[in-house]
Residue, then its C-alpha position, 0 to 999 in steps of 0.5 A: m722695618s726698623e724703628s727709625k723708619l717708622t712714622q710718628g703716626a705708626l709709633d703712636q699706634i703701637d704705643q696706644y695698642s700697648r697701653d690698651r693691652v696693658g690697661i685691659s689686662t690690669l682691669e681683668r686682673y684687678t676685678g677677676s673678670q674678663a673684659a667681655e664680661f663687662q656690660p655697657f653700663i657700670l655701677l661703682t660702689n665702695f661697699k662689698h654689701y652692695v655687690d653681695m646684694l646685687a649678686e643675690r638678687s640677680g643670681e650672678p656670681i661675684r668675681q674677686g680680683s686682686v684689688m676689686q670685686a665685680c658682678h655682671i648682670k648680662g640680662e640688665g646690661i649692667s656690671i657693678i664694681n666695688y673699688s674700695v675707698g679713696s680717691p686713688t682707687a677711684a681714679l684707678v677704676v675710671e682709668l681702667l674702665s676707659f679701656i673698655k669704653p662704657k656708655g655710662v658709669l654711676m657711682l652709688g656712694m655715701c656722703g655727709g650732709l652739711r646743711d640743717e635740712h639734710k637727713v640721714g636717708d635723703f639722696f644727694n645729687p652732686v652736680a659738681a665737686i670741689r677738688g680737695e683730694g689732690t688725686s685729680d690734679a694728675y689728670m686735669p689742671k687745677r683750674c678745671p672744674s669737676l662736673a658730673s655728666f649732666v645727662i646722667q644726673r638728669f636721669v638720676c633726678e627723673t628717677l628720684e622724682k618718679k619714685k617720690l624720694s627726698y633728695h637735694s642737689g648741689v656741690i660736694h666737697t671731696t677730701n682725702v682726709r677721713f677725720w676732718e670732723f675734728n679739724e676746726g680750720f677745715k670746717e671753717l673752709l667748708t662754710e666759706e665754700r658753701a659746700q652742701a655735702i662731703d665725700m672722698e671720691c666724687a671729684t676724682l671720679f668726675t675729673v678722671g671721667f672727663a679726662k678719659y672720656v668716660p661719662v660718670g655721674a653719682l647717686m649719693l646717699i646721705s649717711d650722716t650729718p657730721l656738722k650736727a651734734a651727735g651727727i658723726k657716723t658710728a659703727a651702729s649708725a652705719k649698720a642701720v644705714f646699710e640695713k635700711h637704705t641699701g636696697i632702695h639705693i641699689e634699686v634707684g641706681m639700677q633704674v637710672l641705668s636701665a632708663m639710660r639704656e632704654r633711651a639709648k635704644e631709642g636712638l635719640g642721640y644722647r651722649f652720656 
């Protein structure tokens, strides 16, 4: 049948098939994983150390793709992806995951705490994000808020409270500027916004997840307090954070996704 005789619906189906095929192929190439290896619940991280630790704990191999690393723990129904740093790759990984339709995605990230009461090692529960990174503008209009999946964040809070871990909830500012600590005008903006934390990916993850129908939440670890004297992260302080807090961060993230998986098995109708 010639293209001129195809209905618009048939053309749309062909276009969607092509997008899906290219999207899945790109996911496989970038992560070094077959689509079938991905589990229904996904952990995202910026750090190779997190993938290394989870692979060691599970005994599963690390898949190295052209852009990202992944590890798939079939027994737990969980995969982890290290997509590196920044809003463009955050958008990319969520868009690629949209082609395999995961049931839930949880970011294990680090952020700067902006309040006096914040301490390194506390957890941060980002219920919403300020879209200061720019990347999310390509996915949703600027007037649309960036919100984490409420249900996922509920599981985050429940898990932290069961483990009696210190955490804070609020709004996180996502920026694409790494060395904002030395920009007085930017720091004044943070004060005006009353943002409680700052990172480089949350707004992108939440917005692209909303646009692409991928439920995304985050469990952030406060790794520095950049508005305090001597609070900016250094190589030494970053190393100390990894050594002291990576294990519990992964443990809580795994328990959040496991709780979601068990709740889904109960057939309670949760839409993550």
